[in-house]
KEKE-3310 file (N, C-alpha, C; in steps of 0.2 Angstrom, whole numbers, plus 5000, padded with zeros to 4 digits):
npx = (4978:4989:4993:5001:5014:5022:5034:5036:5047:5052:5054:5066:5073:5085:5082:5077:5067:5061:5050:5051:5062:5076:5075:5063:5063:5064:5051:5045:5051:5048:5035:5035:5041:5031:5021:5027:5028:5014:5010:5019:5014:5002:5008:5016:5006:5001:5012:5018:5020:5006:5007:5018:5013:5003:5010:5016:5005:5000:5010:5008:4996:5001:5009:5000:4994:5005:5009:4997:4996:5009:5017:5007:5000:5009:5012:5000:5000:5012:5016:5027:5033:5039:5033:5017:5010:5018:5015:5002:5003:5010:5000:4991:4999:5000:4987:4984:4993:4988:4975:4964:4958:4970:4967:4954:4956:4963:4953:4945:4955:4958:4946:4946:4956:4949:4940:4947:4945:4933:4920:4902:4890:4875:4866:4871:4881:4898:4911:4923:4924:4929:4930:4933:4923:4911:4902:4901:4894:4886:4896:4908:4921:4919:4917:4932:4933:4921:4924:4936:4933:4922:4923:4929:4918:4910:4913:4907:4904:4898:4898:4912:4914:4907:4915:4927:4923:4920:4932:4937:4949:4952:4953:4943:4942:4954:4954:4944:4951:4960:4952:4947:4959:4964:4953:4952:4964:4962:4951:4956:4965:4956:4950:4960:4963:4952:4950:4961:4959:4946:4948:4960:4967:4958:4954:4966:4968:4957:4960:4972:4967:4959:4969:4974:4964:4964:4976:4973:4963:4970:4978:4971:4963:4960:4966:4963:4950:4946:4957:4970:4984:4984:4977:4980:4987:5004:5018:5034:5043:5058:5060:5047:5043:5052:5048:5035:5037:5037:5024:5021:5022:5010:5002:5010:5009:4995:4994:5002:5000:5007:5021:5035:5040:5053:5058:5051:5055:5063:5054:5046:5054:5055:5043:5041:5040:5029:5019:5020:5015:5002:4997:4999:4995:5005:5011:5019:5020:5019:5006:4996:4997:4992:4982:4989:4995:4999:4994:4981:4967:4951:4936:4925:4931:4934:4929:4934:4950:4963:4979:4996:5011:5022:5038)
npy = (5220:5216:5202:5200:5205:5195:5184:5167:5154:5144:5127:5118:5105:5095:5082:5067:5059:5064:5077:5090:5090:5080:5076:5072:5059:5054:5055:5047:5034:5033:5030:5018:5011:5011:5004:4991:4989:4988:4976:4967:4967:4959:4946:4944:4943:4930:4924:4931:4938:4944:4956:4962:4964:4973:4984:4986:4988:5000:5009:5008:5015:5028:5029:5030:5042:5051:5048:5052:5066:5070:5063:5060:5072:5081:5076:5078:5092:5095:5084:5070:5065:5066:5059:5056:5043:5037:5044:5041:5027:5028:5034:5023:5014:5022:5022:5009:5007:5016:5013:5020:5030:5039:5049:5052:5058:5069:5076:5080:5087:5098:5104:5108:5118:5127:5132:5134:5130:5137:5146:5141:5147:5158:5148:5137:5130:5125:5129:5121:5105:5098:5107:5113:5120:5116:5107:5114:5125:5141:5149:5143:5132:5114:5102:5094:5080:5074:5079:5072:5058:5056:5061:5052:5045:5054:5058:5062:5052:5053:5067:5069:5061:5068:5079:5075:5070:5082:5087:5080:5074:5061:5058:5052:5039:5034:5036:5027:5015:5015:5013:5000:4993:4994:4989:4976:4971:4971:4962:4950:4948:4946:4934:4926:4928:4931:4935:4943:4954:4959:4961:4966:4973:4983:4991:4997:5004:5013:5020:5026:5035:5043:5049:5057:5066:5072:5078:5087:5095:5103:5110:5120:5125:5140:5147:5161:5161:5171:5178:5177:5175:5170:5158:5145:5136:5135:5124:5122:5112:5103:5088:5084:5091:5085:5072:5074:5080:5094:5099:5104:5118:5126:5137:5144:5136:5136:5149:5150:5137:5130:5130:5121:5107:5107:5119:5126:5131:5142:5150:5153:5161:5172:5178:5180:5192:5198:5189:5190:5203:5201:5192:5178:5161:5151:5135:5125:5112:5096:5096:5085:5084:5096:5099:5100:5113:5127:5139:5138:5143:5146:5137:5145:5157:5155:5162:5174:5173:5172:5176:5168:5176:5174:5168)
npz = (4928:4915:4906:4894:4892:4897:4894:4887:4888:4875:4873:4864:4853:4844:4843:4835:4840:4852:4855:4862:4871:4876:4889:4892:4891:4904:4912:4902:4904:4917:4916:4910:4920:4929:4923:4922:4936:4939:4933:4940:4952:4951:4948:4960:4970:4974:4979:4989:5006:5014:5022:5015:5003:5006:5008:4996:4988:4993:4989:4975:4974:4978:4967:4956:4959:4957:4944:4937:4940:4937:4926:4916:4916:4911:4899:4893:4890:4884:4873:4872:4861:4844:4833:4829:4831:4840:4852:4853:4856:4868:4876:4877:4885:4896:4900:4903:4914:4924:4923:4917:4904:4895:4886:4888:4900:4896:4890:4901:4908:4900:4900:4913:4913:4905:4914:4926:4940:4943:4951:4953:4941:4939:4936:4943:4938:4933:4923:4923:4925:4936:4946:4963:4968:4962:4968:4980:4992:4993:4987:4992:4993:4991:5004:5008:5011:5004:4991:4989:4990:4983:4970:4960:4956:4948:4935:4920:4907:4895:4892:4891:4880:4870:4870:4865:4853:4846:4844:4832:4828:4829:4842:4850:4845:4848:4862:4865:4862:4871:4883:4880:4880:4894:4900:4895:4900:4914:4914:4910:4920:4931:4927:4929:4943:4953:4966:4968:4960:4965:4980:4982:4971:4966:4977:4981:4969:4968:4979:4975:4965:4973:4981:4971:4969:4981:4980:4970:4976:4985:4977:4973:4983:4992:4982:4970:4960:4951:4947:4935:4937:4949:4949:4954:4967:4974:4977:4982:4985:4983:4982:4980:4969:4959:4959:4954:4942:4942:4944:4955:4955:4953:4952:4943:4932:4929:4925:4914:4904:4894:4898:4899:4909:4912:4912:4922:4934:4931:4925:4936:4943:4935:4936:4949:4957:4952:4956:4970:4972:4968:4977:4976:4982:4992:4998:5010:5011:5001:4989:4992:5005:5009:5019:5030:5031:5040:5038:5032:5024:5032:5029:5027:5022:5009:4999:4998:4998:5010:5006:5005:5003:4989:4992)
capx = (4985:4990:4998:5004:5021:5026:5037:5037:5053:5051:5059:5067:5078:5086:5081:5072:5062:5057:5047:5053:5068:5077:5074:5056:5064:5063:5044:5043:5054:5044:5028:5036:5042:5024:5017:5030:5026:5007:5010:5022:5009:4998:5012:5018:5001:5000:5019:5021:5016:5001:5010:5022:5008:4999:5015:5017:4998:5000:5015:5005:4992:5005:5012:4995:4994:5011:5008:4992:4998:5016:5018:5001:4998:5014:5011:4994:5002:5018:5017:5034:5037:5038:5029:5010:5009:5022:5011:4996:5005:5012:4994:4989:5003:4998:4980:4985:4997:4984:4968:4959:4960:4974:4964:4948:4959:4965:4947:4943:4960:4957:4940:4949:4960:4945:4937:4952:4942:4928:4914:4896:4887:4869:4863:4874:4885:4904:4915:4928:4920:4931:4931:4932:4917:4906:4897:4901:4888:4887:4903:4913:4924:4916:4921:4937:4931:4917:4928:4941:4931:4916:4925:4930:4911:4907:4914:4901:4907:4894:4901:4919:4914:4905:4920:4932:4920:4920:4939:4938:4956:4954:4954:4938:4944:4960:4952:4940:4956:4963:4948:4947:4966:4965:4947:4954:4969:4959:4946:4960:4968:4951:4949:4965:4963:4947:4951:4967:4956:4941:4950:4967:4969:4953:4954:4972:4967:4953:4964:4977:4963:4957:4975:4975:4959:4966:4981:4969:4959:4974:4981:4967:4960:4964:4968:4958:4947:4945:4963:4973:4990:4983:4972:4982:4992:5010:5022:5041:5048:5062:5059:5040:5043:5056:5043:5029:5039:5036:5017:5020:5022:5004:5000:5013:5006:4988:4995:5005:5000:5012:5027:5038:5042:5060:5059:5046:5059:5065:5048:5044:5059:5053:5036:5040:5038:5022:5015:5020:5011:4995:4995:4998:4996:5011:5011:5026:5019:5016:4998:4992:4997:4990:4978:4994:4997:4997:4990:4976:4961:4945:4932:4920:4934:4937:4926:4939:4955:4969:4985:5002:5015:5028:5044)
capy = (5217:5214:5197:5199:5205:5189:5179:5161:5151:5139:5122:5115:5100:5092:5075:5064:5055:5068:5084:5096:5089:5073:5075:5069:5052:5053:5053:5041:5029:5032:5027:5011:5007:5011:4998:4985:4988:4986:4968:4964:4966:4953:4940:4943:4942:4923:4922:4936:4938:4949:4963:4965:4966:4979:4990:4987:4991:5007:5012:5008:5020:5034:5030:5032:5049:5054:5047:5056:5073:5072:5061:5060:5079:5085:5073:5082:5099:5094:5077:5069:5062:5069:5054:5055:5036:5035:5047:5037:5021:5030:5035:5017:5012:5026:5020:5002:5008:5019:5010:5025:5033:5045:5054:5055:5062:5075:5081:5082:5092:5104:5108:5111:5124:5132:5135:5136:5129:5142:5145:5140:5153:5159:5142:5132:5126:5127:5127:5116:5099:5095:5112:5112:5124:5114:5104:5117:5130:5149:5151:5140:5125:5108:5099:5090:5073:5072:5080:5067:5051:5055:5064:5047:5043:5060:5059:5062:5050:5056:5074:5068:5058:5073:5084:5072:5070:5088:5088:5078:5072:5054:5057:5048:5033:5032:5035:5020:5010:5015:5010:4993:4990:4993:4985:4969:4968:4969:4956:4944:4947:4944:4927:4922:4928:4936:4938:4948:4960:4962:4962:4969:4978:4988:4995:5002:5008:5018:5024:5030:5041:5048:5053:5062:5071:5076:5083:5092:5100:5108:5114:5126:5128:5146:5151:5165:5159:5177:5181:5172:5173:5166:5152:5139:5136:5132:5121:5122:5107:5100:5081:5084:5093:5080:5066:5076:5084:5101:5101:5108:5125:5125:5144:5146:5131:5139:5156:5148:5130:5127:5130:5114:5106:5108:5127:5129:5135:5148:5154:5156:5167:5177:5181:5180:5198:5199:5184:5193:5208:5198:5188:5170:5157:5146:5131:5122:5105:5094:5097:5080:5086:5103:5100:5102:5120:5131:5145:5135:5147:5143:5136:5151:5162:5154:5167:5179:5169:5176:5173:5169:5178:5170:5170)
capz = (4926:4908:4906:4888:4891:4900:4888:4889:4885:4871:4873:4857:4853:4838:4843:4830:4844:4857:4852:4865:4875:4878:4896:4892:4892:4911:4913:4898:4907:4923:4915:4909:4926:4933:4920:4925:4943:4939:4931:4945:4958:4949:4949:4966:4975:4977:4981:4994:5012:5014:5024:5010:4997:5008:5007:4989:4985:4995:4985:4969:4975:4977:4960:4952:4960:4954:4937:4934:4941:4934:4919:4912:4916:4907:4892:4890:4888:4879:4871:4872:4855:4837:4829:4832:4833:4847:4857:4854:4859:4875:4879:4878:4890:4902:4902:4906:4920:4928:4923:4915:4898:4895:4881:4891:4905:4892:4889:4908:4911:4896:4903:4920:4911:4903:4920:4931:4946:4943:4955:4949:4938:4941:4935:4947:4934:4932:4916:4925:4927:4942:4951:4970:4970:4959:4973:4986:4994:4995:4985:4996:4991:4993:5009:5005:5012:4999:4985:4988:4990:4978:4963:4956:4953:4946:4928:4915:4902:4889:4891:4889:4873:4866:4869:4861:4846:4843:4841:4825:4826:4831:4850:4853:4843:4853:4869:4866:4861:4878:4887:4879:4882:4901:4903:4893:4904:4920:4914:4910:4927:4934:4925:4932:4950:4954:4973:4968:4958:4970:4987:4983:4967:4966:4983:4980:4963:4970:4984:4971:4962:4979:4982:4965:4970:4987:4977:4966:4980:4988:4972:4971:4989:4994:4976:4967:4953:4947:4945:4931:4940:4956:4949:4957:4973:4972:4982:4979:4988:4978:4981:4978:4961:4955:4958:4951:4937:4943:4944:4961:4952:4950:4950:4937:4927:4926:4922:4907:4904:4890:4900:4899:4916:4913:4913:4927:4940:4928:4924:4942:4945:4930:4937:4956:4960:4951:4960:4976:4971:4966:4982:4975:4988:4992:5004:5012:5010:4995:4989:4995:5012:5010:5025:5036:5030:5046:5036:5028:5025:5035:5023:5026:5020:5003:4994:4998:5002:5012:5002:5008:4997:4987:4995)
cpx = (4984:4995:5002:5011:5026:5028:5038:5043:5051:5056:5060:5073:5079:5085:5076:5067:5058:5055:5050:5061:5070:5076:5067:5057:5063:5056:5042:5045:5050:5038:5029:5037:5035:5020:5020:5028:5018:5007:5014:5018:5005:5002:5015:5013:5001:5006:5022:5017:5012:5003:5014:5018:5004:5004:5015:5011:4998:5005:5012:5000:4995:5007:5006:4994:4999:5011:5003:4994:5005:5017:5013:4999:5003:5013:5005:4996:5007:5019:5024:5037:5035:5033:5022:5008:5012:5018:5005:4997:5007:5005:4991:4993:5001:4991:4980:4988:4992:4977:4963:4962:4964:4971:4958:4950:4961:4959:4945:4948:4959:4951:4942:4952:4955:4941:4941:4949:4937:4923:4907:4893:4880:4864:4865:4879:4893:4907:4919:4924:4922:4933:4929:4926:4911:4900:4898:4894:4890:4894:4909:4915:4920:4921:4926:4936:4927:4920:4933:4938:4925:4918:4926:4924:4908:4908:4908:4904:4904:4897:4908:4919:4912:4911:4926:4929:4921:4927:4940:4945:4957:4954:4949:4939:4949:4958:4948:4945:4959:4959:4947:4954:4966:4959:4949:4959:4966:4954:4950:4963:4962:4949:4954:4965:4958:4947:4956:4963:4951:4944:4957:4968:4964:4953:4960:4971:4963:4956:4969:4973:4961:4963:4976:4970:4961:4972:4978:4966:4964:4978:4977:4963:4964:4966:4962:4956:4946:4951:4968:4980:4990:4977:4974:4986:4998:5014:5029:5046:5052:5060:5052:5040:5047:5051:5037:5030:5036:5029:5016:5019:5016:5001:5003:5010:4999:4989:4998:5005:5005:5019:5030:5040:5049:5062:5055:5050:5061:5059:5045:5048:5057:5047:5035:5037:5031:5017:5015:5015:5003:4993:4994:4999:5001:5010:5017:5026:5018:5009:4994:4992:4995:4986:4982:4996:4995:4993:4984:4970:4955:4940:4927:4924:4936:4934:4930:4946:4960:4975:4991:5007:5020:5034:5050)
cpy = (5214:5208:5196:5200:5200:5185:5173:5157:5145:5133:5118:5110:5097:5085:5073:5060:5060:5075:5090:5096:5082:5071:5072:5061:5050:5051:5048:5035:5027:5029:5020:5007:5006:5005:4992:4984:4985:4978:4964:4962:4960:4946:4939:4941:4935:4921:4926:4937:4944:4956:4966:4968:4972:4985:4991:4990:4999:5011:5013:5014:5027:5035:5032:5040:5053:5054:5052:5064:5075:5070:5062:5068:5083:5082:5076:5088:5099:5087:5076:5068:5066:5065:5054:5048:5034:5038:5043:5030:5022:5031:5028:5014:5015:5023:5013:5003:5011:5017:5015:5027:5039:5051:5056:5059:5069:5079:5084:5088:5098:5108:5111:5118:5129:5136:5137:5136:5135:5141:5144:5147:5153:5152:5136:5128:5129:5125:5121:5111:5097:5101:5111:5115:5121:5111:5108:5121:5137:5151:5148:5134:5120:5106:5094:5083:5071:5073:5074:5060:5050:5057:5058:5045:5048:5061:5058:5059:5052:5063:5073:5066:5063:5078:5081:5071:5076:5090:5086:5076:5065:5052:5052:5041:5030:5031:5029:5014:5009:5012:5003:4990:4989:4988:4977:4966:4967:4963:4950:4943:4944:4936:4923:4922:4933:4939:4944:4955:4963:4964:4965:4975:4984:4993:5000:5006:5014:5023:5029:5036:5046:5052:5059:5068:5075:5081:5089:5097:5105:5112:5120:5129:5134:5150:5156:5164:5165:5181:5176:5170:5169:5161:5146:5141:5132:5129:5120:5117:5104:5092:5080:5085:5088:5074:5067:5080:5091:5103:5105:5116:5126:5132:5146:5142:5134:5145:5155:5141:5127:5127:5123:5113:5107:5115:5130:5133:5142:5153:5157:5162:5173:5181:5182:5186:5200:5195:5187:5198:5206:5193:5180:5166:5152:5142:5127:5115:5103:5095:5092:5081:5093:5104:5102:5109:5124:5137:5144:5140:5143:5142:5142:5157:5161:5158:5172:5177:5174:5173:5174:5171:5174:5172:5169)
cpz = (4919:4907:4899:4888:4894:4894:4891:4885:4881:4871:4866:4858:4846:4837:4838:4834:4848:4853:4855:4868:4876:4885:4897:4892:4899:4913:4908:4901:4914:4922:4913:4915:4930:4929:4922:4932:4944:4938:4937:4951:4957:4950:4956:4971:4978:4980:4987:5000:5011:5016:5019:5004:4999:5007:5000:4985:4987:4991:4978:4969:4974:4970:4955:4953:4957:4947:4934:4934:4939:4927:4914:4911:4911:4900:4889:4887:4883:4878:4870:4866:4849:4833:4833:4835:4839:4853:4858:4858:4867:4879:4881:4884:4897:4904:4905:4913:4926:4928:4922:4908:4898:4891:4884:4897:4902:4891:4896:4910:4907:4898:4909:4918:4908:4908:4925:4938:4948:4948:4951:4947:4941:4941:4939:4944:4934:4925:4918:4928:4934:4947:4958:4972:4967:4963:4980:4987:4995:4993:4988:4992:4994:4999:5006:5006:5006:4992:4984:4986:4985:4971:4958:4952:4949:4938:4924:4908:4895:4887:4888:4882:4868:4865:4864:4854:4843:4841:4834:4823:4828:4838:4852:4851:4848:4860:4870:4866:4868:4883:4886:4881:4890:4904:4901:4898:4911:4920:4913:4917:4932:4933:4929:4940:4952:4961:4972:4966:4962:4977:4988:4978:4967:4971:4982:4974:4964:4975:4980:4968:4968:4981:4977:4966:4976:4985:4974:4970:4983:4983:4970:4977:4991:4988:4975:4960:4949:4945:4942:4935:4946:4955:4952:4963:4972:4978:4979:4982:4982:4977:4978:4970:4957:4954:4954:4944:4936:4943:4951:4960:4949:4948:4943:4931:4924:4923:4915:4906:4899:4892:4901:4906:4917:4914:4918:4932:4937:4927:4930:4944:4941:4932:4945:4959:4958:4955:4967:4977:4971:4972:4981:4981:4987:4998:5005:5010:5003:4995:4992:5002:5014:5016:5031:5036:5036:5044:5031:5029:5028:5029:5021:5023:5013:4998:4993:5001:5004:5010:5006:5002:4996:4990:4990)
residu = (MET:GLU:PRO:ASP:PRO:ILE:ARG:VAL:GLU:ARG:VAL:THR:THR:ASP:SER:LYS:LEU:PHE:ALA:TYR:THR:ARG:TRP:ASP:ALA:VAL:PRO:ALA:LEU:ALA:SER:LEU:PHE:HIS:LEU:THR:TYR:PHE:PHE:ALA:LEU:PHE:PHE:LEU:TYR:PRO:ARG:THR:PRO:LEU:TRP:VAL:MET:LEU:ILE:LEU:GLY:PHE:ILE:TYR:ALA:LEU:MET:VAL:ASN:ALA:ASN:ILE:ASN:GLY:ILE:GLY:HIS:ASN:PHE:ILE:HIS:ASN:ALA:PHE:PHE:ARG:LEU:PRO:LEU:LEU:ASN:ARG:LEU:PHE:GLY:ILE:MET:GLN:SER:VAL:ALA:CYS:CYS:PHE:SER:GLN:THR:TYR:TYR:ASP:ALA:VAL:HIS:MET:GLN:HIS:HIS:LYS:GLY:ASN:ALA:ASP:ARG:PRO:ASP:GLU:THR:GLY:GLU:THR:VAL:ASP:TRP:ILE:SER:ILE:TYR:LYS:HIS:GLY:HIS:HIS:GLY:GLU:ALA:GLU:ASN:PRO:TRP:SER:TYR:VAL:PHE:LEU:SER:PHE:PHE:ARG:ASP:ASP:VAL:GLY:ALA:ILE:ARG:ARG:GLU:LEU:ARG:LYS:ARG:GLY:ASN:GLY:ASP:LEU:PHE:TRP:GLY:ASN:ILE:GLU:LEU:ALA:ALA:PHE:ALA:THR:THR:LEU:PHE:VAL:MET:PHE:LEU:PHE:ASN:TRP:ARG:TYR:MET:LEU:PHE:TYR:PHE:LEU:PRO:PHE:PHE:TYR:LEU:GLY:HIS:CYS:PHE:SER:TYR:LEU:ASN:GLY:PHE:TYR:ARG:HIS:TYR:GLY:ALA:ASP:PRO:ASP:LYS:PRO:ILE:ALA:TRP:GLY:VAL:SER:SER:TYR:GLY:LYS:ILE:TYR:ASN:TRP:LEU:PHE:PHE:TYR:ASN:GLY:TYR:HIS:ALA:GLU:HIS:HIS:PHE:ARG:PRO:LYS:VAL:HIS:TRP:THR:THR:MET:GLU:ARG:PHE:HIS:ARG:GLN:ILE:ALA:GLU:LEU:GLN:LYS:GLN:GLU:GLY:VAL:ARG:VAL:ILE:GLU:HIS:ALA:HIS:MET:LEU:GLY:PHE:LEU:ASP:PRO:ASN:LEU:PRO:LYS:ARG:LYS:GLN:THR:ALA:ALA:PRO:SER:ALA:GLN:SER:VAL:THR)
# end
């Protein structure tokens, strides 16, 4: 299959503020709302019944997942603003809201696209640092339980720093600024209310990142790591894609990572017939609920996945 004839629509705008489209104001404002919610939890904690705070904490965990895989993800591929400084400041805001460095996430995610959830080579290594096959056995995907709950602890900060240093564009400096920004924020919160940090915030923070890895697992489970158009698994639910800014179109995204989220539906229609021919896998549920898919491949079949055609 020769992908070169596939034409990708370029999004342009005459806006002095936004680099691609004024619609990027929506994810930008969503990030600001997330940051506001993050601080609101801290102030509400001593003044609100526990059962309410548990609900709000669970919502925060879901928001972390949506932010990482929607707002932060699209920002990596198509930075929202024309002015580089605005993009750097937005990265700091994102980092505080999700409590991890947006720029460090950029390095991990770009490595993900270099490997596209590849299987281990003869030395047992994968190009993709977060490949679902990296810690699997015999060419199979890893058990989803260990992938979801252990991946948070597997990041190699040294490797990420080396990758950022190689870029030579200030990313390492700004990534460290982001780390300092959220670490300082959490430390100040700890000084004011250590019980909030240890017994409330950190568990929901970790849960949010587990949700993100659960999302990531089923975006690739049953895909074909050897076929570019089928590198990802797609899910086309309207509400899901509105909340995640069209990252549900994941096979399309891996096939052409620079397609802007506002044009993803049109791009899907453009290549739908080719996807059907190549057996791109599609699930009906949001990726985080991918384990509910009735056609979920058995784990011993992942080396040669059975695909559900695009409809």
